[in-house]
N, C-alpha and C positions, 0 to 999 in steps of 0.2 A: 631451330627456338631454342629458346635461351634457358639456362639454367635459375631459376631463380629460387632460393632459398628463403624459406617461409618461415620468420622467427617466432612462433609462438612462444607466450609466455607459459612457466609451468605452472603446475595447477596453484601453489602456494601464491605465488608472486600475485597472479589473478583473483585471489580474493581476498589482499591484504589492500583494504581501504587507504586512501593520504591520509595527510593530519587535515587538510580543509573539511574532508570528509567527516572526519572523527569530529571536529571544531562543529559542523551543521548536527550530524546527530544528537550529539551530548547537547548543544544548544534547544532544538526541537524536545529532546527528553526533560530538560530542568523545565521548559516553558511549563510542558504537557502535567508536570506535577506541579509545580510552583498552581497553576489554575485551579487543578484540582482541592488542591488545601485552602486556597482562597474562595472557593466555591461553598468547601464544605463549612469553613469558618463562618459561612453569611448564611448559613443555615440554620446555624446552634447561634446564631445570638437572639437575644431578643429582639424583637423589635418595636420603636411604640406607632401605636397606630396615628394616623392625625389625627388630629381633634379638632373638634369644630369651635369657632371662634367663640371670643368671650364677649361679649361688648351687651353694654347697657346704657339704655336709652330715655332721658325725662325730657317731653317735652320736643317740638312746639307741639301746639296741639294734639291730639287729644294729651292733656298735662295726667300722664300714669308711665308708670315703667314699665319701659318694655325690653324683653332679656332676650339673647338670639340661640341660646341654648337651656334650654328647661331641663332637660335631662342632666346635663353637667354643667352646674352653676357654680360660675367660682365670686359670683357675689349675690344678693340676699336685698332683697327692697326692705327699708325701714322707715319709710314714711316721703313725703313729699317733698324731693331734692337729697335724700338719705340714704347712701348704700353703705352696705357693709361690705367687707371683703372677703372672702371663705378663702381662697388659694392664694398662695403667695407667690410673687410674679412679681415684674415690670409691667407697669401700668402706664397707660395714656389720659389723664385728663382732660378735657377740653367743653369749653362750653361758648353760646353769645348771651348777653344779656341785652333785650331792647328795653330803655328806660320808657315808661308811660310820663310824658313830658307834660302831661293834664293835672300830676297829680301835687296836691297844692297842702297837704297835711305839714304837720308842725319836722316829724321826725326827718332828719338829710337822708339823700339816696348814697344808700351805701349795700354794697355785693360785696360777699365775700365766702372764697372756697377755703372750705379748714379738709384736715386730716385729721381726725383725731381729738376734735374741737381747739387745734392748733392752727392760727390762719396762713396760708399759705400763700392767696393775695384777698386785696382787697379791691376795690372799682368804686371812684365814687363819681367820675365823670356822669353828668344823667343828661348833654345836649347830646351825643351818637349811640349809636349801637357798641357795645364794649365787648371785649374778648377775654374771657379765662381761659388758665392752662396750666398745666404743669406735668410732666414725665417722671417717674420714681418708682421705687421700690414698694413695695405695699406686704404688710403679715396679715394672715389671717384673724380675724377679729377688727382688723383696720377700719373704721366708717370716714366716708368722705360727704362731706354736704357741704349745700349752696344755698347758704342765709342772706334773706333780706333784709333793710330794716321793716319795713312795711309789705304785705302782701300786694297791694295796687303798685307801688312802685313800677314794677315791669308791667310788660306786655307779654301774656303768654303766649301768642301766635306767634312771635318771633324771638322765644329766649330759649334754652335746650342746656342739657348738660348730658356728656357721651363720656362714659367711661370704656376703657378696652384691656383687656389681659394681653399683653403684646409675650407672644411665645420666647422663649429662649431656647437656643437649638441646644441639645444636650445630647452625648453617646450613654446610651443603657447597657448595665454590664450583669 
């Protein structure tokens, strides 16, 4: 039998980790602390609950305003084809106007989209369906109105106006 010397490490050398182990352990501890900190912050930040879409539509038949969210309104009906804005924000307004080609009165065909009585768009071609629209910022108490020269100039079964509140992504603090 040969004599083999077993080289055992001293207890101090056996417990001393290498630099790679130090790096690994340190990284794990830092990541755990970072995850805990982020979780703690996210739990205490106020979260904005998702809101209902805010949409209003007038027409086509039935010719009345239909609102998407009566509990949290952002618009208020002011009459046929007229809305009052209740909440500041970005809005998209669009509609379709179907001219009544049998209309023969003296008033020329003219449809206007108005914001606070200022003209945004005018449509005068009565030979085909026309589209109106406007994306923009509206403030509380602004009014949107779709006006006709004569009520019988348009076909109510194919004419409508829609107004959408476009939610902006905001961070609350």
